[in-house]
OpenMM code with the backbone's topology and positions (N, CA, C; nanometers):
from openmm import Vec3, app, unit

residues = "UNK UNK UNK UNK UNK UNK UNK UNK UNK UNK UNK UNK UNK UNK UNK UNK UNK UNK UNK UNK UNK UNK UNK UNK UNK UNK UNK UNK UNK UNK UNK UNK UNK UNK UNK UNK UNK UNK UNK UNK UNK UNK UNK UNK UNK UNK UNK UNK UNK UNK UNK UNK UNK UNK UNK UNK UNK UNK UNK UNK UNK UNK UNK UNK UNK UNK UNK UNK UNK UNK UNK UNK UNK UNK UNK UNK UNK UNK UNK UNK UNK UNK UNK UNK UNK UNK UNK UNK UNK UNK UNK UNK UNK UNK UNK UNK UNK UNK UNK UNK UNK UNK UNK UNK UNK UNK UNK UNK UNK UNK UNK UNK UNK UNK UNK UNK UNK UNK UNK UNK UNK UNK UNK UNK UNK UNK UNK UNK UNK UNK UNK UNK UNK UNK UNK UNK UNK UNK UNK UNK UNK UNK UNK UNK UNK UNK UNK UNK".split()
positions = [
    Vec3(11.6923, 8.7431, 12.0229),
    Vec3(11.7197, 8.7846, 11.8734),
    Vec3(11.6488, 8.9111, 11.8235),
    Vec3(11.7278, 8.9890, 11.7568),
    Vec3(11.6524, 9.1283, 11.6957),
    Vec3(11.6340, 9.0928, 11.5449),
    Vec3(11.5337, 9.0885, 11.4745),
    Vec3(11.5082, 9.0877, 11.3421),
    Vec3(11.6138, 9.0335, 11.2592),
    Vec3(11.6339, 8.8813, 11.3004),
    Vec3(11.6727, 8.7842, 11.2114),
    Vec3(11.6508, 8.7744, 11.0626),
    Vec3(11.6947, 8.7890, 10.9463),
    Vec3(11.6488, 8.7596, 10.8214),
    Vec3(11.7354, 8.6995, 10.7247),
    Vec3(11.6727, 8.6655, 10.6209),
    Vec3(11.7698, 8.5845, 10.5261),
    Vec3(11.7025, 8.5343, 10.4184),
    Vec3(11.7641, 8.4502, 10.3159),
    Vec3(11.7097, 8.4157, 10.1849),
    Vec3(11.5729, 8.3255, 10.2327),
    Vec3(11.5012, 8.3104, 10.1195),
    Vec3(11.3764, 8.2577, 10.1348),
    Vec3(11.2849, 8.2460, 10.2472),
    Vec3(11.3027, 8.3617, 10.3434),
    Vec3(11.2095, 8.4185, 10.4399),
    Vec3(11.0897, 8.4645, 10.3751),
    Vec3(10.9657, 8.4724, 10.4043),
    Vec3(10.8466, 8.5067, 10.3853),
    Vec3(10.8086, 8.6214, 10.4963),
    Vec3(10.7442, 8.7278, 10.3721),
    Vec3(10.6740, 8.8229, 10.4851),
    Vec3(10.5319, 8.7907, 10.5319),
    Vec3(10.4887, 8.6770, 10.5336),
    Vec3(10.3379, 8.6748, 10.5648),
    Vec3(10.2903, 8.7058, 10.7100),
    Vec3(10.4115, 8.7074, 10.7801),
    Vec3(10.3529, 8.7488, 10.9193),
    Vec3(10.4218, 8.8932, 10.9903),
    Vec3(10.4396, 8.9898, 10.8831),
    Vec3(10.4708, 9.1103, 10.9219),
    Vec3(10.5830, 9.1542, 10.8944),
    Vec3(10.6877, 9.0404, 10.8548),
    Vec3(10.8347, 9.0751, 10.8357),
    Vec3(10.8628, 9.1747, 10.7374),
    Vec3(10.9091, 9.2875, 10.7670),
    Vec3(10.9072, 9.3704, 10.6751),
    Vec3(11.0267, 9.3936, 10.5527),
    Vec3(11.1358, 9.3215, 10.5999),
    Vec3(11.2230, 9.3035, 10.4728),
    Vec3(11.1830, 9.2299, 10.3631),
    Vec3(11.1206, 9.0835, 10.3952),
    Vec3(11.0846, 9.0319, 10.2911),
    Vec3(10.9692, 9.0561, 10.2264),
    Vec3(10.8886, 9.1468, 10.3086),
    Vec3(10.7627, 9.2173, 10.2255),
    Vec3(10.8111, 9.3184, 10.1410),
    Vec3(10.8606, 9.3982, 10.1846),
    Vec3(10.9447, 9.5069, 10.0766),
    Vec3(10.9920, 9.4466, 9.9602),
    Vec3(11.1000, 9.3444, 9.9971),
    Vec3(11.1603, 9.2870, 9.8601),
    Vec3(11.0683, 9.2177, 9.7622),
    Vec3(10.9832, 9.1631, 9.8169),
    Vec3(10.8697, 9.0735, 9.7225),
    Vec3(10.8020, 9.2004, 9.6657),
    Vec3(10.7311, 9.3033, 9.7221),
    Vec3(10.6677, 9.3900, 9.6635),
    Vec3(10.7539, 9.4882, 9.5612),
    Vec3(10.8591, 9.4963, 9.5839),
    Vec3(10.9592, 9.5971, 9.5189),
    Vec3(10.9736, 9.4997, 9.3951),
    Vec3(10.9973, 9.3414, 9.3907),
    Vec3(11.0339, 9.2964, 9.2622),
    Vec3(10.9021, 9.2763, 9.2071),
    Vec3(10.7815, 9.2719, 9.2339),
    Vec3(10.6402, 9.2863, 9.1469),
    Vec3(10.6152, 9.3993, 9.1105),
    Vec3(10.6614, 9.5171, 9.1518),
    Vec3(10.6207, 9.6736, 9.1160),
    Vec3(10.5304, 9.6994, 9.2031),
    Vec3(10.5013, 9.6383, 9.3106),
    Vec3(10.3657, 9.7014, 9.4280),
    Vec3(10.4250, 9.7959, 9.5248),
    Vec3(10.3362, 9.8652, 9.5577),
    Vec3(10.4037, 9.9829, 9.6476),
    Vec3(10.4377, 9.9127, 9.7682),
    Vec3(10.5205, 10.0203, 9.8019),
    Vec3(10.5886, 9.9594, 9.9577),
    Vec3(10.5253, 10.0365, 10.0752),
    Vec3(10.4548, 9.9691, 10.1510),
    Vec3(10.3973, 10.0272, 10.2413),
    Vec3(10.4616, 10.0310, 10.3735),
    Vec3(10.4907, 10.1826, 10.4333),
    Vec3(10.5275, 10.2034, 10.5445),
    Vec3(10.4379, 10.2284, 10.6164),
    Vec3(10.4562, 10.1907, 10.7591),
    Vec3(10.3433, 10.2221, 10.8660),
    Vec3(10.3900, 10.3293, 10.9169),
    Vec3(10.3138, 10.4247, 10.9750),
    Vec3(10.3484, 10.5394, 11.0189),
    Vec3(10.4450, 10.6318, 10.9485),
    Vec3(10.5208, 10.7058, 11.0266),
    Vec3(10.6005, 10.8111, 10.9299),
    Vec3(10.7230, 10.7496, 10.8890),
    Vec3(10.7640, 10.6189, 10.9029),
    Vec3(10.8876, 10.5591, 10.8681),
    Vec3(11.0030, 10.5907, 10.9513),
    Vec3(10.9983, 10.6606, 11.0308),
    Vec3(11.1139, 10.6920, 11.1224),
    Vec3(11.1669, 10.6136, 11.2335),
    Vec3(11.0808, 10.5026, 11.2616),
    Vec3(11.1231, 10.4201, 11.3779),
    Vec3(11.2438, 10.3256, 11.3204),
    Vec3(11.3262, 10.2960, 11.4024),
    Vec3(11.4373, 10.2481, 11.3836),
    Vec3(11.4459, 10.1033, 11.4372),
    Vec3(11.5166, 10.0152, 11.3162),
    Vec3(11.5417, 9.8689, 11.3273),
    Vec3(11.6724, 9.8303, 11.3042),
    Vec3(11.7180, 9.6925, 11.3212),
    Vec3(11.8467, 9.6618, 11.2807),
    Vec3(11.8279, 9.5040, 11.2276),
    Vec3(11.9082, 9.4560, 11.1213),
    Vec3(11.8392, 9.3387, 11.0756),
    Vec3(11.9835, 9.2488, 11.0677),
    Vec3(11.9692, 9.1302, 11.1012),
    Vec3(12.0974, 9.0464, 11.1340),
    Vec3(12.0586, 8.9243, 11.0361),
    Vec3(12.1479, 8.9046, 10.9315),
    Vec3(12.1527, 8.7789, 10.8511),
    Vec3(12.1470, 8.6762, 10.9320),
    Vec3(12.0687, 8.5317, 10.8714),
    Vec3(12.0543, 8.4300, 10.9766),
    Vec3(12.1621, 8.3544, 10.9892),
    Vec3(12.2496, 8.3874, 10.8852),
    Vec3(12.3888, 8.2993, 10.9061),
    Vec3(12.5000, 8.3365, 11.0132),
    Vec3(12.4509, 8.4861, 11.0395),
    Vec3(12.5537, 8.5547, 11.1171),
    Vec3(12.4769, 8.5386, 11.2672),
    Vec3(12.3497, 8.5051, 11.2542),
    Vec3(12.2607, 8.4439, 11.4078),
    Vec3(12.3165, 8.3381, 11.4387),
    Vec3(12.3296, 8.2226, 11.3272),
    Vec3(12.3786, 8.1024, 11.3697),
    Vec3(12.5266, 8.0716, 11.4287),
    Vec3(12.6143, 8.1645, 11.3611),
    Vec3(12.7426, 8.1653, 11.3791),
    Vec3(12.7556, 8.2390, 11.5161),
    Vec3(12.6806, 8.3163, 11.5668),
    Vec3(12.6715, 8.3631, 11.7149),
    Vec3(12.6592, 8.2683, 11.7997),
    Vec3(12.5334, 8.1951, 11.7921),
    Vec3(12.4836, 8.0878, 11.8517),
    Vec3(12.5801, 7.9871, 11.8891),
    Vec3(12.6302, 7.9323, 11.7465),
    Vec3(12.7480, 7.8141, 11.7920),
    Vec3(12.8723, 7.8579, 11.8467),
    Vec3(12.9114, 7.9796, 11.8390),
    Vec3(13.0340, 8.0546, 11.9206),
    Vec3(12.9706, 8.0673, 12.0578),
    Vec3(12.8560, 8.0816, 12.0976),
    Vec3(12.8097, 8.1010, 12.2493),
    Vec3(12.8346, 7.9952, 12.2796),
    Vec3(12.7713, 7.8730, 12.2465),
    Vec3(12.7705, 7.7510, 12.2592),
    Vec3(12.8919, 7.6749, 12.3144),
    Vec3(13.0008, 7.7430, 12.2682),
    Vec3(13.1460, 7.6806, 12.2666),
    Vec3(13.2158, 7.7590, 12.3778),
    Vec3(13.1548, 7.8796, 12.4393),
    Vec3(13.2183, 7.9449, 12.5165),
    Vec3(13.1734, 7.9037, 12.6656),
    Vec3(13.2583, 7.8770, 12.7442),
    Vec3(13.2260, 7.8443, 12.8987),
    Vec3(13.1775, 7.9836, 12.9640),
    Vec3(13.2434, 8.1007, 12.9178),
    Vec3(13.1899, 8.2003, 12.9765),
    Vec3(13.0521, 8.2735, 12.9755),
    Vec3(12.9802, 8.1894, 12.8463),
    Vec3(12.8511, 8.2123, 12.8011),
    Vec3(12.7420, 8.1322, 12.9059),
    Vec3(12.7870, 8.0463, 12.9620),
    Vec3(12.6901, 7.9456, 13.0414),
    Vec3(12.6109, 8.0298, 13.1442),
    Vec3(12.4909, 8.0317, 13.1306),
    Vec3(12.4143, 8.0691, 13.2108),
    Vec3(12.3614, 8.1941, 13.1933),
    Vec3(12.4538, 8.2760, 13.0782),
    Vec3(12.4067, 8.4254, 13.0447),
    Vec3(12.2860, 8.4504, 12.9453),
    Vec3(12.2524, 8.5634, 12.9620),
    Vec3(12.1528, 8.6317, 12.8638),
    Vec3(12.2033, 8.7009, 12.8094),
    Vec3(12.1796, 8.6632, 12.6343),
    Vec3(12.2829, 8.7568, 12.5640),
    Vec3(12.1868, 8.8032, 12.4316),
    Vec3(12.1984, 8.9301, 12.3877),
    Vec3(12.1340, 8.9826, 12.2694),
    Vec3(12.2182, 8.9465, 12.1685),
    Vec3(12.1076, 8.8817, 12.0789),
    Vec3(12.1865, 8.8432, 11.9147),
    Vec3(12.1203, 8.9198, 11.8507),
    Vec3(12.1780, 9.0157, 11.7750),
    Vec3(12.1436, 9.1004, 11.6527),
    Vec3(12.2537, 9.1888, 11.5885),
    Vec3(12.1974, 9.2959, 11.5147),
    Vec3(12.2891, 9.3727, 11.4504),
    Vec3(12.2652, 9.5256, 11.4922),
    Vec3(12.3737, 9.5980, 11.5188),
    Vec3(12.3521, 9.7241, 11.5869),
    Vec3(12.3919, 9.8262, 11.4692),
    Vec3(12.3433, 9.7901, 11.3261),
    Vec3(12.3618, 9.9004, 11.2116),
    Vec3(12.2184, 9.9365, 11.2032),
    Vec3(12.1622, 10.0516, 11.2680),
    Vec3(12.0443, 10.1033, 11.2537),
    Vec3(12.0153, 10.1596, 11.1111),
    Vec3(11.8777, 10.1181, 11.0743),
    Vec3(11.8194, 10.1928, 10.9792),
    Vec3(11.6627, 10.2292, 10.9915),
    Vec3(11.6094, 10.3349, 10.9464),
    Vec3(11.4672, 10.3396, 10.9598),
    Vec3(11.4010, 10.2963, 10.8768),
    Vec3(11.2868, 10.2367, 10.8894),
    Vec3(11.1941, 10.1771, 10.8073),
    Vec3(11.1627, 10.2504, 10.6764),
    Vec3(11.1894, 10.3784, 10.6596),
    Vec3(11.1819, 10.4349, 10.5318),
    Vec3(11.3080, 10.4389, 10.4572),
    Vec3(11.4100, 10.4235, 10.5352),
    Vec3(11.5377, 10.4223, 10.4557),
    Vec3(11.5586, 10.2623, 10.4038),
    Vec3(11.4964, 10.1918, 10.4673),
    Vec3(11.5042, 10.0446, 10.4679),
    Vec3(11.4048, 10.0233, 10.3145),
    Vec3(11.3159, 10.0893, 10.3097),
    Vec3(11.2179, 10.0801, 10.1567),
    Vec3(11.2844, 10.1398, 10.0643),
    Vec3(11.3708, 10.2612, 10.0869),
    Vec3(11.4147, 10.3121, 9.9640),
    Vec3(11.5423, 10.2322, 9.9329),
    Vec3(11.6077, 10.1655, 10.0447),
    Vec3(11.7330, 10.0759, 9.9994),
    Vec3(11.6999, 9.9668, 9.9218),
    Vec3(11.5862, 9.9078, 9.9607),
    Vec3(11.5262, 9.7891, 9.8703),
    Vec3(11.4999, 9.8462, 9.7320),
    Vec3(11.4355, 9.9479, 9.7256),
    Vec3(11.3889, 9.9954, 9.5879),
    Vec3(11.4815, 10.0141, 9.5167),
    Vec3(11.6213, 10.0992, 9.5647),
    Vec3(11.7429, 10.1167, 9.4947),
    Vec3(11.8183, 9.9595, 9.4537),
    Vec3(11.8196, 9.8765, 9.5380),
    Vec3(11.8873, 9.7679, 9.5294),
    Vec3(11.8282, 9.6783, 9.4247),
    Vec3(11.7043, 9.6691, 9.4396),
    Vec3(11.6335, 9.5775, 9.3335),
    Vec3(11.5937, 9.6589, 9.1780),
    Vec3(11.6297, 9.7972, 9.1967),
    Vec3(11.6103, 9.8786, 9.0799),
    Vec3(11.4676, 9.8484, 9.0656),
    Vec3(11.3921, 9.8389, 9.1526),
    Vec3(11.2312, 9.8488, 9.1390),
    Vec3(11.1987, 10.0168, 9.1039),
    Vec3(11.0517, 10.0291, 9.0459),
    Vec3(11.0252, 10.1585, 9.0221),
    Vec3(10.8964, 10.1837, 9.1198),
    Vec3(10.8881, 10.0674, 9.2237),
    Vec3(10.7721, 10.0751, 9.3152),
    Vec3(10.7538, 10.2157, 9.3854),
    Vec3(10.6474, 10.2371, 9.4056),
    Vec3(10.6214, 10.3710, 9.4811),
    Vec3(10.6163, 10.3195, 9.6470),
    Vec3(10.6784, 10.4059, 9.7321),
    Vec3(10.6592, 10.4256, 9.8799),
    Vec3(10.5675, 10.4948, 9.9301),
    Vec3(10.4854, 10.4335, 10.0165),
    Vec3(10.3855, 10.5031, 10.0428),
    Vec3(10.3442, 10.4936, 10.2243),
    Vec3(10.3300, 10.6001, 10.2767),
    Vec3(10.3077, 10.6054, 10.4196),
    Vec3(10.1600, 10.5615, 10.4629),
    Vec3(10.1445, 10.4781, 10.5534),
    Vec3(10.0035, 10.4662, 10.6011),
    Vec3(9.9978, 10.4800, 10.7649),
    Vec3(9.8972, 10.5478, 10.7970),
    Vec3(9.9107, 10.5693, 10.9215),
    Vec3(9.8751, 10.4247, 11.0077),
    Vec3(9.9237, 10.4444, 11.1464),
    Vec3(9.8928, 10.3009, 11.2130),
    Vec3(9.7729, 10.2600, 11.2275),
    Vec3(9.6861, 10.3433, 11.2240),
    Vec3(9.5286, 10.3375, 11.2613),
    Vec3(9.4614, 10.2554, 11.1310),
    Vec3(9.4993, 10.2637, 11.0307),
    Vec3(9.4687, 10.2274, 10.9085),
    Vec3(9.5271, 10.0876, 10.9223),
    Vec3(9.5860, 10.0206, 10.9998),
    Vec3(9.6476, 9.8953, 10.9758),
    Vec3(9.6280, 9.8100, 11.1183),
    Vec3(9.6611, 9.8542, 11.2111),
    Vec3(9.6406, 9.8295, 11.3463),
    Vec3(9.5377, 9.8496, 11.4127),
    Vec3(9.5028, 9.7695, 11.5276),
    Vec3(9.3932, 9.8440, 11.6138),
    Vec3(9.4171, 9.9626, 11.7036),
    Vec3(9.3202, 10.0102, 11.7499),
    Vec3(9.3133, 10.1298, 11.8047),
    Vec3(9.4087, 10.1220, 11.9500),
    Vec3(9.5017, 10.2230, 11.9515),
    Vec3(9.5811, 10.1795, 12.0623),
    Vec3(9.7271, 10.1332, 12.0438),
    Vec3(9.7453, 10.1086, 11.9083),
    Vec3(9.8875, 10.0219, 11.9080),
    Vec3(9.9862, 10.1232, 11.8930),
    Vec3(10.0897, 10.0877, 11.9734),
    Vec3(10.2206, 10.1750, 11.9973),
    Vec3(10.3271, 10.0691, 11.9358),
    Vec3(10.3953, 10.1413, 11.8505),
    Vec3(10.5038, 10.0719, 11.7825),
    Vec3(10.6346, 10.1270, 11.8790),
    Vec3(10.7439, 10.0206, 11.8663),
    Vec3(10.8723, 10.0701, 11.9395),
    Vec3(10.9484, 10.1428, 11.8358),
    Vec3(10.9822, 10.2712, 11.8760),
    Vec3(11.0250, 10.3798, 11.7819),
    Vec3(11.1621, 10.3394, 11.7712),
    Vec3(11.2529, 10.2675, 11.8609),
    Vec3(11.3923, 10.2268, 11.8232),
    Vec3(11.4261, 10.1115, 11.8659),
    Vec3(11.4856, 10.0253, 11.8172),
    Vec3(11.5169, 9.8876, 11.8680),
    Vec3(11.6450, 9.8377, 11.7927),
    Vec3(11.7633, 9.8669, 11.8668),
    Vec3(11.8726, 9.8544, 11.8667),
    Vec3(11.9450, 9.7711, 11.9653),
    Vec3(12.0059, 9.6511, 11.9560),
    Vec3(12.0663, 9.5760, 12.0823),
    Vec3(12.1404, 9.6172, 12.1074),
    Vec3(12.1917, 9.6142, 12.2493),
    Vec3(12.3095, 9.6445, 12.2954),
    Vec3(12.3944, 9.5060, 12.2962),
    Vec3(12.5047, 9.4977, 12.2199),
    Vec3(12.6004, 9.3842, 12.1628),
    Vec3(12.6989, 9.3558, 12.2502),
    Vec3(12.7248, 9.4451, 12.3790),
    Vec3(12.8474, 9.4622, 12.4456),
    Vec3(12.8925, 9.2979, 12.5060),
    Vec3(12.7762, 9.2559, 12.5521),
    Vec3(12.8118, 9.1363, 12.6093),
    Vec3(12.8490, 8.9940, 12.5166),
    Vec3(12.7620, 9.0288, 12.4000),
    Vec3(12.7936, 8.9154, 12.2997),
    Vec3(12.9182, 8.9373, 12.2477),
    Vec3(12.9799, 9.0498, 12.2338),
    Vec3(13.1261, 9.0685, 12.1441),
    Vec3(13.2087, 9.0689, 12.2676),
    Vec3(13.1774, 9.0434, 12.4004),
    Vec3(13.2938, 9.0551, 12.5051),
    Vec3(13.2949, 8.8663, 12.5570),
    Vec3(13.2108, 8.8146, 12.4956),
    Vec3(13.2162, 8.6844, 12.5207),
    Vec3(13.2693, 8.5910, 12.4019),
    Vec3(13.2376, 8.6224, 12.2847),
    Vec3(13.2878, 8.5753, 12.2057),
    Vec3(13.3583, 8.6460, 12.0559),
    Vec3(13.4016, 8.7718, 12.0897),
    Vec3(13.4555, 8.8666, 12.0096),
    Vec3(13.3735, 8.8787, 11.8710),
    Vec3(13.2508, 8.8638, 11.8636),
    Vec3(13.1782, 8.8543, 11.7351),
    Vec3(13.1427, 8.9893, 11.6933),
    Vec3(13.1399, 8.9676, 11.5415),
    Vec3(13.1043, 9.1050, 11.4439),
    Vec3(13.0105, 9.0295, 11.3480),
    Vec3(12.9281, 9.1034, 11.2907),
    Vec3(12.8533, 9.0509, 11.2120),
    Vec3(12.9311, 9.0565, 11.0612),
    Vec3(12.8762, 8.9782, 10.9689),
    Vec3(12.9600, 8.9577, 10.8236),
    Vec3(12.8950, 9.0140, 10.7478),
    Vec3(12.7590, 9.0321, 10.7621),
    Vec3(12.6269, 9.0939, 10.6575),
    Vec3(12.6080, 9.2186, 10.6733),
    Vec3(12.6232, 9.3206, 10.6019),
    Vec3(12.5683, 9.4321, 10.6231),
    Vec3(12.4033, 9.4551, 10.5347),
    Vec3(12.3151, 9.5674, 10.5525),
    Vec3(12.1951, 9.5725, 10.5100),
    Vec3(12.2158, 9.5692, 10.3610),
    Vec3(12.2979, 9.6220, 10.3257),
    Vec3(12.2770, 9.6273, 10.1612),
    Vec3(12.3268, 9.4683, 10.1241),
    Vec3(12.3974, 9.4000, 10.1632),
    Vec3(12.4225, 9.2341, 10.1285),
    Vec3(12.3064, 9.1857, 10.1442),
    Vec3(12.2496, 9.2232, 10.2796),
    Vec3(12.1227, 9.1272, 10.3236),
    Vec3(12.0217, 9.1513, 10.2234),
    Vec3(12.0008, 9.2540, 10.1858),
    Vec3(11.8786, 9.3031, 10.0744),
    Vec3(11.9257, 9.2470, 9.9611),
    Vec3(12.0526, 9.2354, 9.8795),
    Vec3(12.0679, 9.1807, 9.7774),
    Vec3(12.0495, 9.0346, 9.7632),
    Vec3(12.0788, 8.9545, 9.8959),
    Vec3(12.0708, 8.8312, 9.8997),
    Vec3(11.9255, 8.7686, 9.9075),
    Vec3(11.8396, 8.8442, 9.9712),
    Vec3(11.7232, 8.8396, 10.0117),
    Vec3(11.6368, 8.8407, 9.8650),
    Vec3(11.6779, 8.9767, 9.7908),
    Vec3(11.5829, 8.9727, 9.6591),
    Vec3(11.6417, 8.8741, 9.5385),
    Vec3(11.7799, 8.7953, 9.5671),
    Vec3(11.8104, 8.6982, 9.4611),
    Vec3(11.7377, 8.5548, 9.4834),
    Vec3(11.6783, 8.5404, 9.5968),
    Vec3(11.6166, 8.4035, 9.6529),
    Vec3(11.4980, 8.4458, 9.6654),
    Vec3(11.4184, 8.5551, 9.6574),
    Vec3(11.2558, 8.5748, 9.6424),
    Vec3(11.2166, 8.5126, 9.5198),
    Vec3(11.0959, 8.4190, 9.5188),
    Vec3(11.0340, 8.3912, 9.4536),
    Vec3(10.9090, 8.4564, 9.3933),
    Vec3(10.9014, 8.5266, 9.2699),
    Vec3(10.8069, 8.6409, 9.2473),
    Vec3(10.6894, 8.5398, 9.1583),
    Vec3(10.5806, 8.5588, 9.2135),
    Vec3(10.4520, 8.5144, 9.1657),
    Vec3(10.4377, 8.5874, 9.0349),
    Vec3(10.4118, 8.4890, 8.9667),
    Vec3(10.3832, 8.5669, 8.7984),
    Vec3(10.2328, 8.6294, 8.8239),
    Vec3(10.2114, 8.7407, 8.7448),
    Vec3(10.0985, 8.8165, 8.7455),
    Vec3(9.9802, 8.7389, 8.6957),
    Vec3(9.8543, 8.7715, 8.7759),
    Vec3(9.7542, 8.7081, 8.7173),
    Vec3(9.6808, 8.7447, 8.6047),
] * unit.nanometer
topology = app.Topology()
chain = topology.addChain("A")
for resn in residues:
    res = topology.addResidue(resn, chain)
    for name in ("N", "CA", "C"):
        topology.addAtom(name, app.Element.getBySymbol(name[0]), res)
């Protein structure tokens, strides 16, 4: 699985999309680690479930290892900008050096795009939700904590 996201997901454990949405909705700064050029792909949970169900029904998939994800790349900085635009937020976007967040020697994977060739050949699969739609849905389902 590659970055499966969806409504009611919380950003407590480093999940960047729900963190960005929650912060954007409350006007907090969106913190981008590093320079923001690292690339990720985000798949809606319902698309992931549909892929799994279809693989379960595929005789050809038996015993296979299959990547499940999106191959619609976005940099983390672009993601922050999209979240801010879609939510209508005035939140600032701030870049933070990795050293300020992670232990010394931390290395982030610069580009994480799954190869979906096998998935598509086994079940003729295509994702139904693009990143803009995912952000809209996540933002609609995010509960904003009232200011203290």
